[in-house]
C-alpha positions in Angstrom: 15.5 2.6 -9.5 18.2 4.9 -10.5 18.1 7.3 -13.4 20.9 5.5 -15.3 19.1 2.0 -15.0 15.9 3.5 -16.3 17.4 5.3 -19.0 19.1 1.6 -19.8 16.0 0.3 -19.9 14.3 2.5 -22.2 17.4 2.2 -24.7 16.8 -1.5 -24.4 13.2 -1.1 -25.1 13.9 1.3 -28.2 16.8 -0.9 -29.7 14.0 -3.9 -29.4 11.4 -2.1 -31.0 13.9 -0.7 -33.9 15.3 -4.6 -34.1 11.7 -6.0 -34.5 10.9 -3.1 -37.3 13.9 -3.9 -39.2 13.3 -7.5 -39.2 9.7 -7.1 -40.4 11.0 -5.0 -43.0 13.7 -7.8 -44.4 11.1 -10.2 -44.7 9.6 -10.6 -48.1 5.5 -9.4 -48.2 3.2 -12.1 -48.7 -0.9 -11.9 -49.5 -3.4 -14.1 -48.6 -6.4 -15.0 -50.4 -9.3 -17.6 -49.4 -12.2 -19.6 -50.9 -14.7 -21.9 -49.6 -16.6 -24.7 -51.1 -19.8 -27.3 -50.3 -19.7 -31.0 -50.8 -22.9 -32.5 -51.9 -23.6 -35.8 -52.5 -27.1 -36.7 -53.9 -29.4 -39.5 -53.2 -29.1 -40.1 -49.5 -31.1 -39.4 -46.7 -30.1 -36.5 -44.3 -28.2 -38.4 -41.5 -26.0 -40.4 -44.6 -25.4 -37.1 -46.4 -24.2 -35.1 -43.7 -22.1 -37.9 -42.7 -20.4 -38.5 -46.1 -20.2 -35.1 -47.2 -18.0 -34.5 -44.0 -16.0 -37.2 -44.7 -15.3 -36.0 -48.3 -15.1 -32.7 -47.1 -11.6 -33.8 -44.9 -10.6 -35.4 -47.8 -10.7 -32.7 -50.1 -9.1 -30.3 -47.2 -6.2 -33.1 -47.1 -5.8 -33.0 -51.1 -5.4 -29.4 -51.3 -2.0 -29.6 -50.1 -0.7 -32.3 -52.7 1.8 -32.1 -55.6 -0.8 -33.2 -57.9 -3.3 -30.4 -56.8 -0.6 -28.1 -57.3 0.5 -29.4 -60.9 -3.4 -28.9 -61.8 -3.7 -25.3 -60.3 -0.6 -24.3 -62.3 -1.9 -26.0 -65.6 -5.3 -24.2 -65.0 -3.2 -20.9 -64.6 -1.0 -21.7 -67.6 2.2 -21.7 -65.7 5.0 -23.7 -65.0 4.2 -23.8 -61.5 1.9 -22.7 -59.1 4.1 -19.7 -57.7 2.4 -19.9 -54.3 0.9 -22.3 -51.6 -2.3 -23.8 -51.2 -3.6 -25.4 -47.9 -7.1 -26.8 -46.8 -9.2 -27.2 -43.9 -12.8 -28.8 -43.0 -14.9 -26.2 -41.2 -16.9 -27.4 -38.6 -20.2 -27.4 -40.9 -20.6 -30.7 -42.3 -19.4 -30.8 -46.0 -17.9 -27.3 -45.8 -13.9 -27.1 -46.6 -11.8 -23.7 -47.1 -8.9 -22.8 -49.1 -6.1 -20.6 -48.6 -3.7 -19.3 -51.1 -0.4 -17.8 -50.3 1.5 -15.6 -52.8 3.8 -12.7 -53.5 0.9 -10.4 -55.1 -2.7 -10.2 -54.3 -4.0 -11.2 -57.9 -1.9 -14.4 -57.7 -3.0 -15.5 -54.5 -6.8 -14.5 -55.2 -6.0 -16.8 -58.9 -4.6 -19.9 -56.7 -7.6 -20.0 -54.0 -10.0 -20.0 -56.8 -8.7 -22.5 -59.2 -7.8 -24.5 -56.1 -11.4 -25.4 -56.0 -11.8 -27.5 -59.4 -8.5 -29.1 -59.0 -9.3 -30.8 -55.7 -12.5 -31.9 -56.9 -11.0 -33.4 -60.0 -8.2 -34.8 -58.3 -10.7 -36.2 -55.9 -12.8 -37.5 -58.8 -9.7 -39.2 -60.6 -8.2 -41.5 -58.0 -9.2 -43.4 -54.9 -7.7 -46.4 -52.8 -9.7 -49.2 -52.5 -9.2 -52.4 -50.4 -11.0 -55.6 -52.3 -10.9 -59.2 -50.8 -10.0 -62.1 -53.7 -11.6 -65.8 -53.5 -9.7 -68.4 -54.7 -11.2 -72.1 -55.4 -9.4 -75.3 -54.0 -9.8 -78.9 -55.6 -8.7 -81.9 -53.4 -9.1 -85.6 -54.7 -8.8 -88.7 -52.2 -9.3 -92.6 -52.5 -11.5 -94.5 -50.6 -10.5 -97.8 -49.1 -12.7 -99.6 -51.8 -10.7 -98.1 -54.8 -12.8 -95.1 -55.5 -11.9 -91.5 -55.9 -13.5 -88.7 -54.4 -12.9 -85.0 -56.0 -13.7 -82.0 -52.9 -13.8 -78.6 -54.3 -13.4 -75.6 -51.6 -13.4 -71.9 -51.6 -11.5 -69.6 -49.5 -10.5 -66.1 -48.9 -7.0 -65.9 -49.8 -6.2 -62.3 -48.5 -6.7 -58.9 -50.2 -5.6 -57.4 -53.2 -4.9 -53.3 -53.9 -7.0 -52.6 -56.9 -7.0 -48.8 -58.7 -10.3 -48.3 -60.0 -12.8 -45.6 -60.1 -15.2 -45.1 -57.7 -18.8 -44.1 -58.9 -19.8 -42.2 -55.6 -17.1 -39.8 -56.2 -18.3 -39.3 -59.5 -22.0 -38.4 -58.4 -20.4 -36.2 -55.4 -20.9 -32.3 -56.6 -18.7 -29.3 -55.3 -20.2 -26.0 -55.2 -18.1 -23.0 -54.9 -19.7 -20.7 -52.3 -17.0 -17.9 -51.8 -15.0 -16.4 -54.2 -11.6 -15.2 -53.6 -10.8 -12.0 -53.8 -7.6 -9.9 -54.1 -6.2 -8.8 -50.4 -5.6 -5.2 -49.8 -2.6 -5.4 -47.5 -0.1 -8.1 -46.9 -0.8 -10.9 -44.5 3.0 -11.2 -43.7 5.2 -9.6 -42.1 2.9 -8.2 -39.1 4.9 -5.1 -38.3 3.2 -4.3 -34.9 3.6 -8.0 -33.9 7.0 -8.5 -34.7 8.0 -4.8 -33.3 5.6 -5.3 -30.0 7.9 -8.7 -29.7 11.1 -7.2 -30.5 10.2 -4.4 -27.5 9.3 -6.9 -25.0 12.1 -9.0 -25.7 14.6 -5.7 -25.1 12.6 -5.0 -21.9 13.5 -8.6 -20.5 17.0 -8.3 -21.6 17.5 -5.1 -20.2 15.9 -5.8 -16.7 18.1 -9.0 -16.7 21.1 -6.7 -17.2 19.9 -4.2 -14.7 19.5 -7.5 -12.2 22.9 -9.0 -12.8 24.5 -5.4 -12.6 22.9 -4.8 -9.1 23.3 -8.5 -7.9 27.5 -8.0 -9.0 27.8 -4.2 -8.0 30.4 -3.8 -5.7 30.5 -0.1 -5.3 29.4 2.1 -2.3 26.0 3.5 -2.9 23.9 3.4 0.1 23.7 3.7 3.7 23.4 0.2 4.4 26.8 -0.3 2.8 28.5 2.1 4.8 27.4 0.7 8.2 28.2 -2.8 7.0 31.6 -2.5 5.7 32.9 0.2 8.3 30.7 0.0 11.0 30.0 3.4 11.4 27.1 6.2 10.5 26.8 8.4 7.5 27.0 12.1 8.8 25.5 13.6 5.6 24.5 13.0 2.2 26.1 15.7 -0.2 24.1 15.8 -3.7 25.7 16.4 -7.1 26.0 20.3 -7.2 27.7 22.3 -9.8 27.6 25.3 -7.7 29.6 23.4 -5.0 32.1 22.5 -7.6 32.3 26.0 -9.2 31.8 29.0 -7.2 30.3 27.1 -4.0 33.8 26.5 -2.2 34.5 30.1 -1.9 30.9 31.1 -0.9 28.5 28.7 0.8 25.8 30.9 0.3 23.2 29.8 -2.7 24.3 26.1 -2.7 20.7 25.2 -1.9 20.3 21.4 -1.1 24.0 21.3 -0.8 24.3 23.8 1.6 21.6 21.9 3.7 23.5 18.5 3.8 26.8 20.3 4.9 24.7 22.2 7.6 23.4 18.7 8.3 27.0 17.2 8.9 28.0 20.6 11.2 24.8 19.4 13.4 25.8 15.9 13.5 29.5 16.7 14.7 27.8 18.0 17.9 26.4 14.9 18.8 29.2 12.5 17.9 30.6 12.5 21.5 28.4 14.9 23.5 30.6 14.8 26.7 34.0 14.9 24.5 33.4 16.5 21.3 36.0 16.3 18.9 38.1 19.7 18.1 40.6 18.6 15.9 39.0 16.5 12.9 41.0 15.0 9.4 39.0 15.1 6.2 39.9 12.1 4.0 38.9 10.0 1.3 39.7 6.6 0.0 40.7 7.9 -3.5 41.9 11.2 -5.1 39.1 13.2 -6.3 36.3 12.2 -4.3 35.9 15.9 -2.9 37.6 15.9 0.3 39.0 19.1 -0.5 35.6 20.6 -1.0 33.9 19.2 1.9 36.8 20.7 4.2 36.6 24.2 2.8 32.6 24.2 3.0 32.9 22.7 6.5 35.3 25.2 7.8 33.2 27.6 6.7 30.0 26.6 8.1 31.6 26.2 11.4 32.9 29.6 11.1 29.4 31.2 10.2 27.9 29.6 13.1 30.5 31.8 15.6 33.0 29.2 16.2 36.5 30.2 15.8 37.7 27.7 13.2 41.4 26.6 11.6 41.6 24.7 8.4 45.0 23.6 7.8 46.0 21.8 4.3 48.0 19.1 5.5 48.1 17.6 2.0 51.8 18.3 1.7 51.7 16.1 -1.6 49.3 17.7 -3.6 47.7 20.9 -2.0 44.7 22.5 -2.9 43.2 24.6 -0.3 44.9 28.0 -1.1 43.6 27.5 -4.7 40.1 27.0 -3.2 40.2 30.1 -1.5 42.7 32.2 -3.7 45.3 32.5 -1.4 49.3 32.5 -1.3 50.4 29.1 -1.0 54.2 29.7 -0.9 54.5 29.4 2.7 52.4 27.7 5.3 52.4 24.5 7.4 55.9 23.3 6.1 57.6 26.4 7.2 56.0 25.9 10.8 56.9 22.5 10.9 60.7 23.2 10.0 60.4 26.1 12.5 61.0 28.6 10.1 57.9 30.8 10.8 55.2 31.0 13.4 51.7 30.2 13.1 50.9 34.1 13.2 52.9 34.5 9.8 51.4 31.8 8.1 47.7 31.9 9.2 45.7 33.8 6.8 42.1 35.7 6.9 39.3 34.9 4.8 37.0 38.1 3.7 33.7 37.9 5.1 34.7 35.1 7.4 36.3 36.7 10.6 36.2 33.7 12.7 38.2 31.6 10.2 41.9 31.2 9.7 43.5 29.2 6.5 47.0 27.7 6.9 48.0 26.7 3.6 50.9 23.7 2.7 53.6 25.8 1.7 56.4 24.4 -0.1 56.2 20.7 -0.9 58.7 18.7 1.2 60.5 15.8 0.3 59.5 13.7 3.5 55.6 14.9 4.3 55.0 11.4 6.2 57.9 12.6 8.4 56.7 15.8 9.2 53.4 15.1 9.6 54.1 12.5 12.2 56.4 15.0 14.1 56.3 15.9 17.7 55.8 19.6 16.2 53.0 18.8 14.6 51.2 17.1 17.7 52.4 19.9 19.7 50.7 22.4 17.1 47.3 20.7 17.0 47.0 20.4 20.7 47.7 24.1 20.9 45.0 25.1 18.2 42.4 22.6 19.5 42.3 24.3 22.5 41.1 27.9 21.4 39.4 26.8 17.9 37.9 24.1 15.9 40.8 22.6 13.5 39.7 21.1 10.4 42.6 19.2 8.7 42.6 18.4 4.7 44.7 15.2 4.5 45.7 13.4 1.5 43.6 9.9 0.3 43.8 7.3 2.8 44.6 4.5 0.5 47.7 5.8 -1.7 49.8 7.1 1.3 49.9 6.8 4.8 49.8 10.3 5.8 46.1 10.5 6.6 46.2 7.4 8.9 49.4 9.2 11.0 47.0 12.3 11.5 43.9 10.6 12.1 45.8 9.0 15.2 46.9 12.6 16.5 43.9 14.1 16.0 40.2 13.6 17.9 38.9 11.6 14.8 38.4 11.4 11.0 35.9 11.9 8.4 35.9 9.6 5.4 34.6 11.1 2.1 33.4 8.5 -0.3 31.7 9.0 -3.6 28.4 7.4 -4.3 28.8 4.9 -6.9 32.7 5.6 -7.2 34.0 3.9 -4.2 34.4 0.4 -4.2 33.3 -1.7 -1.2 36.8 -3.4 -1.1 38.5 0.3 -0.9 36.0 1.0 2.4 37.0 -2.2 4.0 40.9 -1.3 3.5 40.1 2.2 4.8 38.2 0.7 7.7 41.5 -1.8 8.6 43.7 1.4 8.5 42.3 3.1 11.2 42.1 0.4 13.2 45.8 -0.5 12.6 47.0 3.1 13.6 44.2 3.5 16.4 42.6 6.3 14.5 38.8 7.2 15.4 36.4 7.0 12.4 33.7 9.8 13.1 31.5 8.8 10.4 31.4 9.0 6.8 30.2 11.8 4.1 28.7 10.2 0.8 29.5 12.7 -1.8 27.6 13.6 -5.0 24.5 11.6 -4.6 22.0 12.1 -7.2 19.2 14.3 -6.4 16.7 12.1 -7.9 17.8 9.0 -5.2 18.9 11.2 -2.4 16.4 9.2 -0.1 17.2 5.9 -1.5 20.9 6.9 -0.8 20.1 7.2 3.0 18.0 4.4 3.4 18.7 2.0 0.7 15.4 2.1 -0.7 13.1 4.8 -2.4 12.2 7.0 0.4 13.1 10.0 -1.6 10.9 13.1 -2.2 10.9 14.9 1.2 13.7 17.2 1.6 14.5 17.6 -2.2 13.0 20.9 -2.5 13.0 22.0 1.1 14.9 25.0 1.8 14.7 28.3 4.0 12.9 30.8 2.9 14.1 34.6 3.8 12.1 36.6 6.1 10.3 38.6 3.3 9.8 35.6 1.5 8.1 34.2 4.4 6.1 37.0 5.1 4.9 37.2 1.7 3.8 33.6 1.9 2.3 33.7 5.1 0.5 37.1 4.3 -2.0 35.0 1.8 -2.7 32.2 4.9 -5.4 33.2 7.5 -4.6 31.7 10.8 -7.1 30.2 12.9 -9.0 32.8 14.9 -6.7 35.4 13.5 -10.2 37.9 12.5 -11.7 36.9 16.0 -8.9 38.1 17.8 -8.3 41.2 15.9 -12.1 42.1 16.3 -11.9 41.8 19.9 -9.0 43.8 20.4 -10.3 46.7 18.2 -13.7 47.1 19.8 -12.9 46.6 23.2 -11.4 49.8 24.5 -8.8 49.8 27.8 -8.9 54.0 28.2 -12.8 54.1 29.3 -15.3 51.3 30.5 -17.5 51.5 27.3 -17.7 48.4 25.1 -18.9 49.2 21.5 -21.7 47.1 20.2 -20.9 44.9 17.2 -22.0 46.2 14.1 -23.7 44.0 12.0 -23.4 46.1 8.8 -20.1 45.6 7.0 -19.6 49.3 6.3 -20.1 50.2 10.2 -17.7 47.0 11.0 -14.8 49.1 9.3 -15.7 52.4 10.4 -15.8 51.0 14.2 -12.3 49.6 13.5 -11.2 52.5 12.2 -12.2 54.7 15.2 -11.0 52.3 17.5 -7.2 52.4 16.1 -7.6 55.9 16.0 -8.6 56.5 19.7 -5.5 57.7 21.9 -3.8 55.1 24.2 -4.6 55.3 28.2 -3.0 58.1 30.1 -0.3 57.2 32.8 1.0 59.0 35.6 4.5 60.3 35.1 5.6 58.5 38.1 4.6 54.9 39.0 5.5 53.4 42.0 4.2 50.3 41.2 1.7 48.4 39.3 -0.3 45.5 40.2 -2.6 43.6 37.4 -4.6 41.2 39.3 -6.5 38.8 37.3 -9.4 36.7 38.5 -9.8 33.5 37.5 -10.2 32.8 34.0 -11.6 30.1 31.4 -9.8 28.3 28.7 -11.4 30.3 26.5 -10.0 33.7 27.5 -6.2 34.8 27.6 -5.9 36.7 30.9 -2.1 36.2 30.5 -2.0 38.8 27.7 -2.9 42.3 29.0 -2.3 45.8 27.2 1.6 46.8 27.1 2.0 50.2 28.8 4.8 52.6 28.3 5.8 54.2 31.7 8.3 56.5 33.0 9.5 55.4 36.3 12.2 57.5 38.9 13.7 54.2 39.7 13.1 50.7 39.2 10.7 49.3 41.5 10.7 45.7 42.6 7.5 44.1 43.9 7.4 41.2 46.0 5.4 38.0 44.5 2.4 37.3 46.7 2.8 34.2 49.0 1.0 31.1 48.3 -2.5 31.3 49.8 -3.3 27.7 49.5 -5.6 27.7 46.2 -4.3 26.9 42.4 -2.7 30.4 41.8 0.4 31.0 40.0 3.0 33.9 41.2 5.2 36.0 39.5 7.5 39.3 40.1 8.1 42.1 37.9 10.2 45.2 37.8 9.1 48.7 36.4 11.3 50.1 33.6 13.9 52.7 34.6 13.6 56.7 33.8 13.8 57.8 30.4 14.1 54.4 28.8 10.8 54.2 26.9 10.8 50.4 27.5 7.4 48.5 27.8 6.7 47.0 31.2 6.3 43.3 30.1 3.1 41.9 30.9 2.3 41.0 34.2 3.5 44.0 35.9 3.5 42.6 39.3 2.0 39.8 40.8 -0.9 37.9 38.6 -3.3 35.2 40.2 -4.6 33.0 37.2 -7.0 30.3 39.1 -8.1 27.9 36.3 -12.0 27.4 35.5 -14.0 30.5 35.6 -14.1 33.6 33.6 -13.7 37.0 35.3 -12.4 40.5 33.8 -8.7 41.5 33.9 -8.6 44.9 36.6 -6.0 47.4 37.0 -5.7 48.6 40.4 -6.4 52.3 41.6 -4.2 52.3 44.5 -0.9 53.0 42.7 -2.5 55.8 40.8 -3.5 54.3 37.6 -6.6 55.0 36.2 -9.1 51.6 36.6 -10.0 50.1 33.7 -12.3 47.0 33.2 -12.1 44.7 30.2 -14.9 42.8 29.9 -14.9 39.2 28.8 -16.8 37.5 26.0 -19.6 36.4 28.2 -20.4 40.0 29.1 -19.7 41.3 25.7 -22.6 38.8 24.5 -25.1 40.0 27.6 -24.5 43.7 26.9 -25.2 43.3 22.9 -28.2 41.2 23.3 -29.4 43.0 26.5 
């Protein structure tokens, strides 16, 4: 995720947090108080008591929200209305119910909760609805055949009649308050933490959706994969944003840090674009103005010149030249006068202080027909003449506004397209590729300029693989020594101790001291010993090495300074059939004082055994034997 997207998400979270807090602050504060009561039904067994009391507690909880109960509470509190809300709920314990009162003040909520217990009990004892059946008698008279009459009276249930009466069971029920309501110390609503958290979460979700949609609809070049997909070309370098590059870095490449390393990477990649036929004339252009092509041209020319390659930088932007401003040169004469035949190349090419291999040719006077001049045969002949002896870098106009860069790319060996990360549209990149194909120009690669330092790795690969290379610079030589001076190399002390204790001048091996102070004294004595005496005239020197093991280094004998009348060449020893390696050496001439590179003549080094390096005395040199580690241990222990 880029720094811009991360900042946008943080902004969305903060806005959501502020919105939730503001919404909570706009809500009126309310306070909540609770009270509890127990329904007791006397004169029944335990099972019936629990069943009846549980049913009546549920009825009381429902009655708590009725208007009649609210009127009773207002009458008890001696107010016109209750000025709050009252609700009830039956608890899990049979016969226990809870009343919850909400009001604008803590005292009002407490009073409503306490008065609601009595109001609910009175309302339940006052009214109840019962379903009672009604029995109606029916009389029927019939006449028998003999003339007698028979009267029949029957009784039938004729429906039900709703009757409102007083239930004695409710009159016998007692409601005992078990919990008195108290005035709350804090408001129950609004919940600032809850609403603020919900606002922050909503802001985060909205921010992620915006970032996702923006990335989905983004049509700008941002990654290496975009370049390969649109142009089918590779990215030669990714240059990070650098204030030094835009200010003073264009005149001096020193001190650019990471930007300089990216441009050195560009210089190296140019050598491998076409190994068999490397480009000698390169056009630097961009899709739009202001993407940094002139800066890239100037710094690349200085990089090539500092590497020892003769370089000519030509300002071919005959519409808006800026190269002479970058280097602080006189831009009144330049390429225009050469193409018009008024001046020669030597008259307009200007030197740069501190860059002996660099020549800069300004654009000169702005002509009325830039495209005709750049596409002329005289321009082609000038390029052919320059690239035979030097590397030619041409700062061309942008590719899309004018056709000058397309004409130059057809005449040159190739072109480099500079695109700003996040500033060049993908459709513009496609048009640049089409222009190169139409003019038969060769696109060497793309330079992505002004990339974010934080996401430099994601620009290269298209995903978050940054980190390495952001602070990877070259140290100066003295800084390297300071850093490495505190890092002990593996085996360093062991090699130093062996070189100091073993003397080559005489066949004596100093025993390894066990005491730390005596060890230091031995090292000082070994350093103060005089070097081995070498005859003034040494016909030839032969150093013969017996087989050595991998633990000893026989290929690094002591280096001696010799004075010889004339160079003496010692022929190499012919192969005798065993596994040996032979070399040939030449002694240094008279008076040079140059050290004789080891080995001096022929070195025979079979592998696998451990013996000493022995200097032959046949040529007048004193014979000295350098003991091996095994002999050192034997003498020390013996």
